[in-house]
C-alpha positions in Angstrom: 13.2 4.2 -1.9 14.7 4.8 1.7 15.6 7.7 0.2 12.4 8.6 -1.1 11.0 8.7 2.7 14.1 10.3 4.5 13.2 12.4 1.2 9.7 13.5 1.5 9.9 13.7 6.2 11.9 16.3 5.3 10.0 17.6 3.0 6.7 17.4 5.5 8.6 18.2 8.1 7.2 15.7 10.7 10.9 13.7 11.4 9.8 9.7 11.3 11.3 6.8 12.8 12.7 3.7 12.0 9.1 1.8 13.5 6.9 4.8 11.7 8.2 4.4 8.3 8.3 0.7 8.9 4.8 0.6 10.2 3.6 2.8 6.8 5.9 0.5 4.4 3.6 -2.7 6.2 0.5 -0.2 5.5 1.3 0.3 2.3 1.2 -3.9 1.5 -1.4 -4.4 3.3 -2.9 -1.8 0.7 -1.4 -2.6 -2.1 -2.4 -6.5 -1.9 -5.7 -6.2 -0.6 -7.3 -2.6 -1.4 -6.2 -1.0 -3.8 -8.4 -1.0 -8.2 -6.5 -2.8 -10.7 -8.1 -2.6 -13.8 -6.2 -6.5 -15.4 -8.0 -7.6 -12.5 -11.8 -5.8 -14.2 -11.9 -2.9 -12.2 -11.4 -5.2 -8.4 -9.5 -5.6 -5.4 -7.2 -8.5 -5.6 -9.8 -9.7 -2.9 -12.7 -8.9 -4.5 -11.4 -10.5 -7.3 -10.5 -13.9 -5.0 -14.3 -13.9 -4.5 -15.5 -12.8 -7.4 -13.7 -16.2 -8.5 -15.1 -18.0 -5.7 -18.7 -16.8 -6.4 -18.6 -17.8 -10.2 
């Protein structure tokens, strides 16, 4: 995983510090857990799916 981030930072010409990499990973995890749309969930985000279940 670190190799991928290291390679992408080299390719884009931006050198990321450890703090920036950690922030990027935290933002991605938050996106993955809350905002991404998933086919298995009926093309809803996980948050929308949970709210939909509570409303039913």
